[in-house]
N, C-alpha and C positions, 0 to 999 in steps of 0.2 A: 312429419318425419324430422328427427333431430339433425343438427349439423354434422355430428359425428357419423351418423349412419349415412348421410349423403356423401360425406368425404370418403368413407370406406367404400361405398358403392362406386363412386367415380374412379377411385384409385384401382380397385380390382378390375373394373371393366375397361380400363383404358387400352389395354393390349389384348386381353383374353376374351374368348367366347366360352360359354358353358358347354358341357357335353350334352346337356338336355335342359329342358325348362327347369327341372328341379336339381340340375347338376351343380357341382361346386367348382370354384376356381382353384388353380394350383396356387397354394397359399403358404408353402413352407420352403425353406432352403433345401431341405432333404428331398422334397418332391422335384424341385428343379434339377438337382444334381442327378437323381436316379433316372428321371425321364429324359432329360436333355443332355446333361453333362456326360453321362455314361454312353449315351447313343453317339454323340459326337466323338468322344474319346475312342470308342470302338471302331468307328469309321476311319479315324486318323491312324489307328494301329494297323488296320487292314491295308491302308495306303502304304505303310512302311514295307509291306511285302511285295509291292509292285516292282517290276524290274526297272522302272523309270525313277524310282525313289532316290537312289544315291546321286544320280546325275542332277536331278532337279534340286535336291538339297544343296549340292555343291555350288551350282551357279547362283542360286538365290541367297545363299548365306555368305558369299564371298565378301560383301561389304562389312558384315558383322565380324568376320574373321580378321579383316584387315585393320579394323578400328574398334575393338570391343569396349574400350573405355568410354568412347563416345556414346555408345548405346546404353551402357550401364548408367552413365550420367543422365541420359534422356529418361530412362526408366525411373531413376530416383526422383527426377524432377516431376514426372507425372504423379508419382506416389505422393510427393509433397503437396502438389496441387489438389489431389483427391482429399487428403487429410484436412487441408485448410478449407476446402469447399464444404466438407461435411461439418466441420466445426462452425463455420459461419451460418450454416443452415440449422444449427442447434442439435445436431446428432452426436451422441456419445461415441467415442472411439473404442468400442468393445472388442473382445476377441472374436465375436461373431461377425462384426463388421470387417475386421481385418481378414477373416476367413473368406468373406464375400468378395473382397477386393482380389484376393488370391484366386478365387474361383473365376472371376471375370478375366484375369490374366490367362488362366488355364484354358478357358473356353476360346479366348482369342487365338491362342497358339494352335489348338487342335482344329479350329474351324478354318483358319487361314491356311494351315498346312494341307488340309484335306480338300477344301473347295476352291481355293484360289491358286494353289500350287500343284497338287498331285492329280486331281481329277482332270483339270484342263490339260495337263501334260500327257495324261493317258489318252485323252480324246482327240487332241489336236491333229494327230496323224490321220485320223479317219474322217474328220469333218472340218478342219480348219480352226484357226484360233478364236474367231468371233463366235461361231456356233458352239464351240467347246466351252467358252466362258458363259454363254447364255444358258446352256444346259446345266452346267455345274451350279450356277447360281439359282436356277429354277429348283433344283434338288435341295439346295441350301434353304431356300424360302419355304419349300414344302415341308421340310422336317420341322420347322418352327410351327407350322400350322398343326402338325400332328402331336409333337412332343410337348409343346408349351400351350397348345390350343389358342394360338394367336388369331385375332380377327384377320380376315382376308386383306383389308387395307394395310394393316401393319406388316403382313407378309410381303405385300407388294413393295412397301418401303424397304424391307430387308433385301428384296431381289435387286432393286435399283442401287441400293447402297453396296451390295455385293459386287455389282458390275463396276461401280466406282473403285472399289478396292482391287478388283481384277485389273482395271486400267492402271492404277497406281503401281501394281506389281510389274505390269508389262513395261511401264515407263522407267521404273527405277531398278528393276531386277533385284529388289531388296526386301526379302520376306520379313526380316526383323522390323524394318520400318513399318510395313503394312500391319504387322501384329500390334505394334504400339499404337498406331492410329485406330485400329479396331478396339483396343482396350480403352482408349480415351472416349470414343463415342458410345461404347457400351456402358461405361460408367455414367456418362451424362444422361443416358436413357434410363438407367436403373441404378442410382447411386447407393441405395441401401438394401440390405438383405430382406427377402420376403419373410413374412410371419403371418400367423393366423388372424391377427387383429386388423389386417388390412392396412398396415402402416407403410407398406412398400408395394410397388408395382412389379410384377414378375417379369423377368427378362433373363437372357443368357449373357 
C-alpha cells in the first residue's frame, strides 16, 4: 500500500466511522454543511423562538455590547493566527479555505447559542444547572455521531469539551468569548476544508 493511500486512510478515519463495511466517509465541504451545518443552524433557529431567548441573549451578550471593539480585535487576531498557521503548514489561502474558516465561525456561533446558552436555560428550571448542562452536551455530542458519523471516542471528547465550554460560560457570562474559544479549537482540530481526495479531516 502506498504512502499516499495510507495517509488518506489515516486522515479520513481519524474522526469518522463508516456507515457500513462498504460505506463512504463524509468527504466534501458540501456534505458537512448539508448534514451538520444546516442541522445545527435549524436547532439554533428554533431556540430563537423559545420564551427564554431574549433574556438569555441579553445577559450573555452584555460584555460584547459594552466593549465591541475588544471582541472585534480578538476576532481579527484569531483570523490572522489562522492564516499564518495555514501558510506555515504549506496550505494555499484559496476562496474555499476562507469559506471554510467562515463556516467554522458560523458553526461555533450556532452551536454555542443552542447547546451552551439556550437549551440549558430552558432546562435549568426543571432539573438544575448541572443536569441541564450534561443533558445539553449529551445531545450536542450525539448529533456529531449522527450527522458527521464521528467515532464514539471522538464524540466523548466533544461531550467533555462541551462541558468545559458550559463551565466557561457559567463563569464569565460571556457568550461571545465562548464562541471565539470554540472557533479556535475547532480550527485546530480541522484547519482545512474537506475534499474527496482525503486531504482534510472532516469536522464542524
